[in-house]
C-alpha positions as CSV (number, residue, x, y, z in Angstrom):
1,M,0.0,0.0,0.0
2,V,1.5,3.4,-1.1
3,K,0.8,6.1,1.4
4,I,1.5,9.9,1.5
5,G,1.5,10.5,5.3
6,D,-1.8,8.8,6.3
7,V,-3.4,9.1,2.8
8,E,-3.7,5.6,1.3
9,L,-3.5,5.4,-2.5
10,G,-3.5,1.7,-3.3
11,D,-0.7,-0.5,-4.6
12,F,0.4,1.4,-7.7
13,P,-1.4,4.7,-7.8
14,L,-2.0,6.7,-10.9
15,L,-1.7,10.5,-10.3
16,L,-3.1,13.3,-12.4
17,A,-0.3,15.9,-13.0
18,P,-1.1,19.5,-12.1
19,M,-1.5,21.3,-15.5
20,E,-2.2,25.0,-15.9
21,D,-5.6,25.7,-17.5
22,V,-6.3,21.9,-17.6
23,S,-6.4,20.4,-14.1
24,D,-9.5,22.3,-12.9
25,P,-12.5,20.7,-11.1
26,P,-14.5,19.9,-14.3
27,F,-11.5,18.0,-15.8
28,R,-10.5,16.4,-12.6
29,A,-14.1,15.0,-12.1
30,L,-13.7,13.1,-15.4
31,C,-10.3,11.7,-14.5
32,K,-11.6,10.6,-11.1
33,E,-14.5,8.9,-12.7
34,Q,-12.1,6.9,-14.9
35,G,-10.0,5.7,-12.0
36,C,-7.4,8.3,-11.2
37,D,-6.2,7.7,-7.6
38,M,-4.7,11.1,-6.7
39,M,-5.2,14.5,-8.3
40,Y,-3.6,17.9,-8.0
41,T,-5.0,21.3,-8.7
42,E,-3.5,23.6,-11.3
43,F,-0.5,25.3,-9.7
44,I,-1.4,28.4,-7.7
45,S,0.7,31.5,-7.3
46,V,1.4,32.1,-3.6
47,E,1.6,35.9,-4.4
48,G,-1.8,35.7,-5.9
49,L,-3.1,33.7,-2.9
50,I,-1.9,36.1,-0.2
51,R,-3.2,39.0,-2.2
52,D,-6.6,37.3,-2.5
53,A,-6.5,37.4,-6.3
54,T,-9.7,36.0,-7.6
55,K,-8.1,33.5,-10.1
56,S,-5.7,32.2,-7.5
57,V,-8.4,31.8,-4.8
58,Q,-10.8,30.0,-7.2
59,K,-8.2,27.4,-7.8
60,L,-8.5,26.3,-4.2
61,D,-12.0,24.9,-5.0
62,I,-12.2,21.2,-4.3
63,Y,-15.1,18.9,-4.1
64,E,-15.7,15.9,-1.9
65,E,-15.9,13.4,-4.8
66,E,-12.4,14.4,-5.9
67,R,-10.6,13.3,-2.7
68,P,-7.8,12.6,-2.1
69,I,-6.5,15.7,-3.7
70,G,-3.4,17.9,-3.4
71,I,-3.3,21.7,-3.8
72,Q,-0.1,22.8,-5.6
73,I,1.6,26.1,-5.0
74,F,4.6,27.9,-6.4
75,G,6.6,30.8,-5.2
76,A,10.1,31.9,-4.2
77,E,9.7,34.0,-1.0
78,I,9.7,32.2,2.3
79,A,7.2,34.6,4.0
80,S,4.8,34.3,1.2
81,M,5.1,30.6,1.0
82,R,4.5,30.2,4.7
83,R,1.3,32.4,4.5
84,A,0.1,30.5,1.5
85,A,0.6,27.2,3.3
86,E,-1.8,28.5,6.0
87,I,-4.4,29.5,3.4
88,V,-4.1,26.1,1.7
89,E,-4.6,24.3,5.0
90,E,-7.9,26.2,5.5
91,A,-9.1,24.7,2.1
92,K,-8.6,21.2,3.6
93,P,-6.9,19.2,0.9
94,E,-5.3,15.9,1.8
95,V,-1.9,17.1,0.6
96,L,0.0,20.4,0.0
97,D,2.3,20.1,-3.0
98,I,5.1,22.4,-4.0
99,N,6.0,23.0,-7.6
100,Y,9.7,23.0,-8.3
101,G,9.3,21.8,-11.9
102,C,7.4,24.4,-14.0
103,P,9.8,25.4,-16.8
104,V,7.8,28.4,-18.1
105,K,9.9,31.5,-18.5
106,K,7.7,33.9,-16.5
107,V,7.7,31.5,-13.5
108,V,11.4,30.6,-13.7
109,A,12.4,34.3,-14.0
110,K,11.1,34.8,-10.4
111,N,13.2,31.8,-9.2
112,A,10.0,29.9,-8.7
113,G,9.0,26.5,-10.3
114,A,12.1,25.0,-11.9
115,G,13.9,28.2,-11.4
116,I,14.8,27.2,-7.9
117,L,16.8,24.2,-9.3
118,R,19.6,26.7,-9.7
119,D,19.8,27.1,-5.9
120,V,19.2,23.7,-4.2
121,D,20.1,25.1,-0.7
122,K,17.2,27.6,-1.0
123,M,14.9,24.9,-2.3
124,V,15.6,22.8,0.8
125,E,15.3,25.8,3.1
126,L,12.0,26.8,1.5
127,T,10.6,23.3,1.8
128,K,11.6,23.0,5.4
129,E,9.7,26.3,6.2
130,I,6.6,25.0,4.5
131,V,6.7,21.6,6.3
132,N,7.0,23.5,9.6
133,A,4.1,25.9,8.7
134,T,1.4,23.2,8.0
135,S,0.0,20.1,9.5
136,L,-0.7,18.7,6.0
137,P,1.6,16.2,4.4
138,V,3.9,18.2,2.1
139,T,5.0,16.7,-1.3
140,V,7.2,18.1,-4.1
141,K,7.0,17.9,-7.9
142,T,10.4,18.6,-9.5
143,R,12.7,17.8,-12.4
144,L,16.1,16.1,-12.7
145,G,17.9,19.4,-12.5
146,W,18.4,22.7,-14.2
147,D,20.4,21.4,-17.2
148,D,22.6,18.4,-18.1
149,T,25.4,19.6,-15.8
150,S,23.2,19.8,-12.7
151,K,21.2,16.7,-12.4
152,Y,21.4,16.5,-8.7
153,I,18.0,14.8,-8.1
154,V,19.4,11.9,-6.1
155,E,20.9,14.2,-3.5
156,V,18.0,16.7,-3.7
157,A,15.5,13.9,-3.0
158,E,17.4,12.8,0.1
159,R,17.6,16.4,1.4
160,L,13.9,17.0,0.8
161,Q,13.0,13.8,2.6
162,D,15.2,14.8,5.5
163,V,13.3,18.1,6.0
164,G,10.0,16.3,6.1
165,V,8.6,15.8,2.6
166,K,6.2,12.8,2.4
167,A,6.5,12.0,-1.4
168,I,8.3,13.3,-4.5
169,S,7.1,13.3,-8.1
170,I,10.0,13.6,-10.6
171,H,9.6,14.6,-14.2
172,G,12.4,12.9,-16.2
173,R,13.7,16.0,-17.9
174,T,15.8,19.1,-17.0
175,R,14.4,22.6,-17.1
176,K,16.5,23.3,-20.1
177,Q,14.8,20.5,-22.0
178,M,11.3,21.9,-21.3
179,Y,9.1,19.1,-22.8
180,K,11.5,18.2,-25.6
181,G,13.3,14.9,-26.2
182,E,12.6,11.7,-24.4
183,A,12.1,11.7,-20.6
184,D,15.1,10.0,-18.8
185,W,13.7,7.7,-16.0
186,S,17.1,6.2,-15.1
187,L,17.8,8.9,-12.5
188,I,14.3,8.5,-11.1
189,A,15.2,4.8,-10.7
190,E,18.4,5.9,-8.9
191,V,16.3,7.9,-6.4
192,K,14.0,5.0,-5.8
193,E,16.9,2.6,-5.3
194,N,18.7,4.8,-2.9
195,P,18.6,2.8,0.4
196,R,18.2,6.0,2.4
197,M,14.9,6.8,0.7
198,H,11.7,5.6,2.3
199,I,9.0,7.9,0.9
200,P,7.0,7.2,-2.3
201,I,8.7,8.2,-5.5
202,F,6.4,8.8,-8.5
203,G,7.7,9.0,-12.1
204,N,6.4,11.5,-14.6
205,G,7.1,12.1,-18.3
206,D,6.0,10.4,-21.5
207,I,3.5,7.9,-19.9
208,D,1.0,7.8,-22.8
209,S,-0.2,4.2,-22.9
210,P,-1.0,1.3,-20.5
211,E,1.9,-0.7,-21.9
212,K,4.4,2.1,-21.1
213,A,3.0,2.6,-17.6
214,V,3.5,-1.1,-16.8
215,A,6.9,-1.3,-18.5
216,Y,8.2,1.7,-16.6
217,R,6.8,0.4,-13.3
218,N,8.7,-2.9,-13.9
219,K,11.9,-1.3,-15.2
220,Y,12.3,1.7,-12.9
221,G,10.6,0.5,-9.7
222,V,8.6,3.6,-9.1
223,D,5.7,3.6,-6.5
224,G,3.3,5.1,-9.0
225,V,3.1,7.2,-12.2
226,M,1.9,10.7,-12.7
227,I,0.1,11.2,-16.1
228,G,-0.1,14.7,-17.6
229,R,-0.4,15.5,-21.3
230,A,-1.7,12.0,-22.3
231,S,-4.8,12.6,-20.2
232,I,-5.8,15.9,-21.9
233,G,-9.1,15.1,-23.7
234,Y,-8.5,11.5,-22.8
235,P,-9.4,10.8,-19.2
236,W,-9.9,7.1,-20.2
237,I,-6.1,6.7,-20.0
238,F,-6.6,6.0,-16.2
239,R,-9.1,3.1,-16.7
240,E,-7.0,1.7,-19.5
241,V,-3.9,1.6,-17.4
242,K,-5.8,0.1,-14.4
243,H,-7.4,-2.6,-16.6
244,Y,-4.0,-3.5,-18.2
245,I,-2.3,-3.8,-14.8
246,A,-5.1,-6.1,-13.6
247,T,-5.6,-8.3,-16.6
248,G,-2.7,-7.7,-19.1
249,E,-5.4,-6.9,-21.7
250,L,-5.9,-3.6,-23.6
251,L,-9.4,-2.1,-23.5
252,P,-10.9,-0.9,-26.7
253,P,-10.9,2.9,-27.2
254,P,-13.8,4.9,-25.9
255,T,-16.9,4.8,-28.1
256,I,-18.4,7.9,-29.7
257,D,-21.1,7.9,-27.0
258,E,-18.4,8.0,-24.3
259,R,-16.5,10.8,-26.1
260,V,-19.6,12.9,-26.5
261,Q,-20.8,12.3,-23.0
262,A,-17.4,13.3,-21.6
263,A,-17.3,16.5,-23.6
264,R,-20.9,17.3,-22.5
265,K,-20.1,16.8,-18.9
266,H,-16.9,18.8,-19.1
267,L,-18.7,21.7,-20.8
268,Q,-21.5,21.6,-18.3
269,H,-19.2,21.6,-15.3
270,S,-17.0,24.3,-16.8
271,I,-20.1,26.6,-17.2
272,E,-21.2,25.8,-13.6
273,W,-17.7,26.5,-12.2
274,K,-16.5,29.4,-14.3
275,G,-19.7,31.0,-15.6
276,E,-21.1,30.6,-19.1
277,R,-18.8,32.9,-21.1
278,L,-15.5,31.6,-19.6
279,G,-16.7,28.1,-19.4
280,V,-17.5,28.0,-23.1
281,L,-14.3,29.8,-24.1
282,E,-11.9,27.6,-22.0
283,M,-13.6,24.4,-23.2
284,R,-12.5,25.1,-26.8
285,R,-9.0,23.9,-26.2
286,H,-10.3,20.4,-25.3
287,Y,-12.5,19.4,-28.3
288,T,-9.6,18.5,-30.6
289,N,-8.4,16.0,-28.0
290,Y,-11.8,14.5,-27.3
291,F,-12.4,13.8,-30.9
292,R,-8.9,13.2,-32.2
293,S,-8.6,10.7,-35.0
294,L,-12.3,10.7,-36.1
295,R,-12.7,11.0,-39.8
296,N,-14.2,14.2,-41.3
297,V,-14.2,15.8,-37.8
298,K,-12.8,19.2,-39.0
299,A,-16.2,20.7,-39.9
300,F,-17.7,19.7,-36.5
301,R,-14.7,21.0,-34.6
302,Q,-14.8,24.3,-36.4
303,K,-18.4,24.8,-35.2
304,L,-17.5,23.8,-31.6
305,V,-14.7,26.3,-31.3
306,T,-16.6,29.2,-32.8
307,E,-20.0,28.8,-31.2
308,D,-20.8,30.8,-28.0
309,D,-24.2,29.5,-27.1
310,P,-24.0,26.4,-24.9
311,E,-27.3,25.0,-26.1
312,V,-26.1,25.1,-29.7
313,I,-22.8,23.4,-28.7
314,F,-24.7,20.6,-26.9
315,D,-26.7,20.2,-30.1
316,I,-23.5,20.0,-32.2
317,L,-22.2,17.3,-29.9
318,E,-25.5,15.4,-30.3
319,Q,-25.2,15.7,-34.1
320,M,-21.7,14.3,-33.8
321,R,-22.9,11.4,-31.7
322,K,-25.5,10.4,-34.3
323,Y,-23.2,11.0,-37.3
324,Y,-20.4,8.8,-35.9
325,S,-22.7,6.1,-34.6
326,N,-23.8,5.5,-38.2
327,V,-20.4,5.7,-39.8
């Protein structure tokens, strides 16, 4: 049984990666429904939180059916991080996660996210302060290092564990790589094999099929895998991996009914959570993924991403369901 503090996650948990503008409650609900064991919010700016910025505060929203869930924060100033930890605790997640992996320039420029990988001592100091500021289990998501000359993750993981971190998720790339090239899991395996380590180690990067999830579990010995980009518009990845682990068999891809139902649910929840205008607008980025690989889908997709009226969009989705059911 893999545990983060007292939070039990099963024998080989599947985690949803925190993804900006993706891992919101409407999307998380679909992933949970399909078997995701542990989810994280979009990363939240601590500066936004302590200033009560609407967008940051809204990201604290969690729902009972999502549990267990971690709220992820990013920042670089100790005082701000400590105050944000207190705010997060009031939202009552199961876990507080710190983002030390985001490679985006505007985050890195503030020495937050992956930017802190250039100063491991500060990273450890900041983590210790947050652990001491909250009663929640603290976890970390990070990368192998800043660049190829600074892949210190084995030492970093030890030091983070020593200051009280309860689990670490490691993306198998450096900050310099961004999301390019193949993720290198060999160093993730070294962290897991380190005899001093006793907390769960989750691997992240390039898990895009059930076969790969099982192969990487067997080859690298991780306690679970974190799935990000492969889940966008495809929450079924979680049930497919679970089924493959249990039976060794691959499930057929989702039917058109399942795809349409997921898109409808996602849109409905987006409108309920964000309001009609924003819910409709932000849903547009997901349609391509929900209906990827369908023949003659371009005309339908064009309508979906230009229409503003939710009822018309629901009608287009129903037209798609009927059309592809008869193809």
